[in-house]
N, C-alpha and C positions, 0 to 999 in steps of 0.2 A: 525348316532350314536353320533355325537357330538352335537346334541341337545336334550334338555330332553323332549320336547313336539313339536308336529308339529306347534303349534303356535309360539313356540319360534324360530323354524326355520324361518318361514314366517317373524318374526319380524326381524330376523337379516340378512336376505339374501337381497342383494341390486340387485333386479334383472332389474332395470333400468340401472345398470352399465353394463350389459351383452348384453342386448337386441340391441344395435348397432353393437356386434359382430356377429349377426347372419348372416349368408350367404347361404341361401337356400329360397326357397318359402315359405312364411307364410302366412296363413290366420287368421285374428283375428276375432273371432265372439263375438257378444253381443247381448243384448236386451234392449228395452227401461226400463224393470222394473228388470233388473239383478243388482245385489248388487255392481258388479265390473264395472259397465257402466260408471262411471267418469274417469276410468282408460284407457279406450279404446281409446280415442284420443292421449294420451301419448304414447301407445304402437305403434300406426299407425305412430307416428311422430320418434320413436326410432329405427323401424326396416326398414332397406333399402328396399324400394319396397313391402311394407306389403300390402296385400290386407285386406280388412276390411267390414264386413257386420253387420247390426244391424237389428235385427228382431223386427216387431211391438209388443208392449205387452211384455209377457213373453217369456223365452227362449223355443224354441220347444224341446231342448232336453230334457225337464222335461214334455212334453207333447206328449203321444205316437200318439195321433190323427194327429199331425202336423210333424210326420216323414218325409213326402215327401218333405215339404217345407225345412227341414234341411238338407236332403240328395241332394236336388237340387241345393243349394248352395255350398256344398262340392265338389259335381260333376262337376260344371262349374268350379270352382277353379282348380281342377285337370286335366281337359281337355284344361285350356287355355295355 
């Protein structure tokens, strides 16, 4: 409610200041062609013990035919 638009919220919220405060298992997912790919290494460096995975090409989240590939990475993380 404090922000006029979603983009206004994103522009003002300092996520990098909060990431080091996380104290739980975190899996950061990205893909070669994902728009936020450049921030992936920053997230990995700021979240203590963060697990990361980068999918080749596009993100399988938007490709139903690649659902098993996506789920396998998440399942492996949860079972670790």
